C-alpha angles and dihedrals in degrees: 000000000000112000093204093053092052090064092063099034120121132201119254122232117243140179122257130112119223095193105095091201092063121082103236117222092151095081120061099224130132110259088214133062129202120270115263097032093118093054093045091049093048092052091046092049090057089051091051090088084087130053114267119260098263091211092068090197096164093049093046092049092051092046093048092051090048096054101028106252140106119283090238089063093060118096111192115225135173094255135330094282090059088055090051093051092046091052092048094047089058096042109039132066129183109285096027123124125225129196107236123185124230140236085029145106107331095215092073094070092041093052091047091052092047087062090054091252129124125243116227105203119220129174104264093235092049096056097087090054097057116123128236094261092062093042093050090055093057129068094204140025123195126209123184114198119212086022119234120253100007095053100215120131125218116245114257094236091049091049093047091051091049091050089054092049090050090051091052090050094048091244124143113231116212112195115195108205098173092136101027091100089070087066133055092236120127120252122250084236086084091065091076091207118153092217092058125087118185122204119202133185123203097187099075100048093043097041097242107115093154093057094070104213128151143121147216125230123209141146139221122358091347090058090049091051093049092048091050095045099046116103119262113258089014091170124048115231094255092051093048095046096042090043093054090046093051095046090060096052097102095165092052091052092049093049091047093053092049093048094047092049091049096047093041090057092047092048093047092051093049098041090045089070089067107019141034103256120201115225110255142194091185138080091265141058128220111218128193106212092196116208093353117110108256094211091053093049090051094045093048091051091048091051085062091050099262127118119206129180123261100226095186085088087073115089112261098017121105107157104034143111128188124218127191124229111240127154134307099272092047091048090055091054091048093051091048092049090052092046091241 
């Protein structure tokens, strides 16, 4: 991390509502958690009187099975963002450039700058079409799939072709799959390319954002570097045990995907009568409120006990809000709060 860059770094706004009495549609987390989590956590908490086993073999095995790779390729991290930072720390040096999508997760540009590198912003849907000259000038390219906040996922063939082009250009490709588990699409971990690093988050799909569990996936020398550089005991015992338990709940994942697809369609149809709704593969919808005042839309919803995300904080968006996909009862409250 570049000490000079830290002096000018700024925090990035996020969703998430601390008031427990407000229904939170600003954070894209599953409102449900797998059965058995409480018991697993309680047992793990009792075991937390000792340091965790730094090998994390059970967690790595469950993660590898979930994304389709070998356990040795899994690098445990305290959340997906920690995997992103670890990958950037090992890839970027002061003076480097990194291709950063927009509108997309604001932490990418912040993490690039913290390494003393410079983000080169590219429309998220234009990234796969960049030519070799642009790729060769950049040490890193970032893809978010499904993209946050737009919600659309990149096609697997398109992503595979882009990964190959990055390899030819000597560019590391960081693929953020924080929300890919809500879809049935295959992970880029299956590519097996040494220039590709995948970042995964468990906390969104399994409804446990405060647990901070995630992992990176890489191969070859890059995997070795990530494994060496990661902090010792990077997951607490509760996070590792609960994470492994959740990753093996296939029925929960299937039911979640079906519910999200069903509620997303219902929400899109209803919200589309008032707003311009972007097509989405993710557990959230990006809505253009048109000539309405975004702050007023947010305030009116909050007055009815519902928090929604101000999406004007994303680069390139000036009249948008983002709403998460929850369950049927929650959706009804959201629609009522938005007068839809």
